N, C-alpha and C positions, 0 to 999 in steps of 0.2 A: 638286371631289373632292380629298381629301387623299391624295396618292400615297405619301409616306413614312410608314410606321406610327409612327415616332417623333414626327411632327408632330401626332399625336393625343394626345400626352402633354405637358403643360406643367408644368415644375418651378418651384414657388413658392419663390423665394429670399428668404424672410422673415428676413433678417439685417440687421445695421447696419454691415457691413464689406464693402467690395468684394473684398478679398483672400479673405475667407472664402467669399463668394459664388462667386468664380471657382474656388476649390478644389472646391467642391461641384459646380459646373457641369462641370468637367473629369472628375470621377469618374463622373458620372451621364450623360454625353453618349451612351454607347452605347444608352441607353433613352429619352432625352428629346430632342425636336427643338425645343421651345419653352421659353423661360425667362421666367418671370413676375417682373417688377420691380414691387413695390408701394411704398406710401408710405414704409415704413421704410428700405428700401435706397436709394430715390431721394432722400430727404431727407439720407441719410448721404453719398452719393457723387455724386449729380447725374447729368447727361446722359452722363457717361463710362461709366456702367453699360451703356448701350445699345450703344455702340461696342465696348466690351470683350467683351460677350457675343456680339455679331455676329461678331467675329473668331474666337471659339470655335466658330462654326458654327451658332449658335442663331438662330431667329426670335424676336424679343423681343416680349413681351406687356407693355406698360406700363399698369399698372392703377392709375390715379390717381382714377378715378370723378369726373370733372369735374362740379361742381354749383354754379352761381353764376348771376348775372344773365347774359343772353345776350352782352352786350358783353365782359365779363370772360372768359367761357368761349371766345368766338371768338378773343380775343387770345392766351390761353393755348394754345388749340388750334393756332394758327399756329406757335407755337414748337415744340410737340410734333410737329407734322407734318413738320418738317424734321430730326428727330433720327434717323430710320431705323428706328423700331419697326414691326413687322409688324401689331400689334394694339394698340388702346388703348381705354379705357373712358370712358363718360359715363353719369351716372345719369338714367334716364328720369323719375324723380320731378320733375326740374326742368322738365318740360313740352316740348312739341314745338318751340317757338321756340328754346329753349335747345339742344336736341339738334341741330336744324338748324344752329345757329351753330357747334356743335362739328364737325359733319361738314364744313361749308363751310370752317371755319378749318383743319382738318387738310389738306384738299385744297390750299388756298392755300399753306400752309407747305411742303408737300411739293413743290409745283410750283416755288416760289421756290428751293428747295434742289436741284432737279433729281433728286428722289428719288420712288419710288413712294409714293402716299398710303397711310397705314395703314388697315387695316380697323377701322372704328369699331364698338364693341360696346356695345349699350345694356344697362345693368345694370337688372334688373327688381326683385326683392326679395332682399335679402341672405340667404345661407344661415344666418346667425346668428340670424335671426328664426324663432321657433317655428312661425309659421303664415303662409301666403301665400294671401290671398284670390284666388279664381279670376277674379273680375271685374277686380280690380286687375291681376293678371298679364296677362290678355287685353288690357286697355286699354293697358298700358305696352308690351306686345309690338307691338301694332298701331301705336302711336305711334312706336316705333323704326323700324319698316318704313317708315312714311310720311315720316319725317324723313331717310331715306337711310342708316340704319345697315346695316352688312354682316352683323351678327349680334347675338346676345343672350347675356347671362350670366344663368343661372338655376340653381336646384337641379334635381337629377335628377327629383324628384317633380313638378316644374312643367312638364316637357317636353311632356306631353300637351296642356296648355293653350296653352303658348307656340308650339308648332309648328303648332297649328290656327289661332291668331290671326295668326301671321306665317310662313306656309309659305315655305320656301326660304332662310331666314336661317340662317347658321352658328350652332350652339349650343355654348356654352362652359360647362362645368359644374364649379364648385368644390365643396367639401365632400365630396371623394372619400376614402374610408377603406377600406383592405383589411379583410376580415373579421377580427374580433378586435382591431382597432385602436381606441384611444380617440377619442372625438368631439371632444375639446378644447372650443373655444368655438363649434363648429358645431352648430346645432340640427337641420338637415335634411341628413342625410348619405346616401351610397349607396356600395356597393362599385363597383369599376371595371366589372365585368361587368354589373351591374344598370344602371349609367348608360349604357353603350354599348347595351345591349338596349333601353333606353327611347328611344334616338335621339340621344344626345349625340355631337357631332362631336369636341370636344376636352375632355379631362379635366384639371383643375388639381389637382396633388398636391404637398403641401409637407411638413409635419412628419412625416406617416406614413412618409415616406422619409428626409428629411434628418435627423430626430432618432432614427432607428433605430440599433440597435447595429451592424447590417450593412446600410448603405444600398444597396449593390449587390445584395444578395440580395433585398431587398424590391422594388427597382426592377425586377429581372428577373422576379419573380413577378407584379407588376402588368402588365408588358408581355406576359407569356404569357397572363394572364387576358383582357386586351383582345384579343389576337390570336385567342383561341379564339372570341370573339364576332363578329369581323369576317371570319373565314375563309370 
């Protein structure tokens, strides 16, 4: 159960500068409890992003979508496990052995660092893809559960399938766009309220807020919309 309403909203800091990311994070902290660090920011600033955002009070979602041979993934996961992120991702397309290697590596790395193990999230089908086959979704969701993942990343439209295939897993949903907002490169999007109503636990929101003329106003509206569905 997520007790702090802000922890249902993940701010996607898709920038290439840690200073810029921290400015956004500080401005939007009243509405967001999770900060998502993707490939762009992690490649630009490295592991420091996680500690810096943690100091700001965020739970960090490190979204690198590990996908390689199991040995490589396991070794990378050990490193990631000790960084202090609350959530991190592995792509289920890599198969059960690889996903198990990620889960195991995260736990080993966290243990060695004396830190809590991050919740490993299995990515199912990217929201940039125009279609998600229900059989593929179900198979990848079940694989994530069998491999020990704590949750799934999927589009809002996929939740009915993924929640049936892997009941009890945390569901993290990107592709969130407030009504009237451009979809950008996301093909399967949903409004915050629609995603929560469909069963999403955590919503990932980036450019719709960070690129807005008034980010605080948009963030507050999103938080209010989510609150109206979970009240």
